[in-house]
N, C-alpha and C positions, 0 to 999 in steps of 0.2 A: 603263479605266484605273481604278486600285482600290488599296486597301487593308489587306492584313489584319493582328489584332494577336492575338500569339498572346503569353499574359502565362507565361516558365516562370519556376518555383518554386525548383526546383534553381539556379538561376543569377541571379533576381532581374531578370529580366531581360526585355526584348518585343523576340519576334523578330519582326520588319516584314516583310511582303510586300511588295512596291512592284509592282506589275505595268502595263503601259503595253499598251493595248490595238496590234494591228495599223493597224485605223484612226488612233490617235492615235500611230504609231509611224512613218507616211507612207510605207514603202516603202522606211526604214533598212535596215540592212543591218548594222547596230551601237549599240546605246545604251550609254552610259554613265547612273551615279544619283552627281551632285552635289548634295552639302549639308551642314552645318551639322558631320554627323556624321565626315565624313570631310575636311575640311577646303575645303570643295570645290574636291578632283581631278578631275578631266576622265578620270584613265585609273584610278585605285585601288576602282574598284566596277561593271566590267560586269557588265551583263545579260545573263542567256543567251538568244535567241532561241529561240521556240517555233516546229512545223511550220506553226501558223496565222499564221505573220507577228510575234505577239505576240513582248514580250519581261519576262522577271521577273528577281526577285533577291530575295532573305531577307538583312536588317539589323539586328543585336541590337541596342537601343539599352537608353539606362538609362533604367526608367517615372520619371513627373516632371516631365518634360521637353519640349518644341518643339523641334521643330527645320525649317529651312528648307532645302528638297531644290530642286530640276529635275531633268529630264530631260534628257542631251543626245544628241542624235542625227548618227548619222556624224561625230563632233567640227569640227558648222558648227551644230547649228537647238539652241536651248533651247527644250525645250517643257516646263508646268508638266504636273499630272497635277490635272487638275480632277474628282477625285473627292475631294479634301486635305478637311484640319479646316476648317485656315483659310489664308488667302492675308494676308502682309502684302505691302507697298509696298520692290522692292530698292532697296538702299542705292547703286547704279551704274547704273543703265539707270529706263526711264521703266516698267519690268513691276511685277509683282509676283511672287514666292513661294511655292511650296506650300510647307505644314507642313502634319507630321503632330506629333499632341499624346497622350507615353503617358505 
């Protein structure tokens, strides 16, 4: 799991690469990224599966904000990013949400 941030001068956005390791994906065939930036959609931001079984996706976000997010594995199981910048209690469950600060 990892977050990579690239601040783009031309668009004043931050391109964040979200990566989920093969180990964390636990054999999932499909993974989606859901969070504040896509209204927690479970289908709008599919992640690309790599040959090693890991997943990644790039999302452009507005700097100066914090965004909560989680990964949805095979449409059934939610997973946090344990390399996130911080964590906050999820409002509708007994778990935490991952947070990226840009």
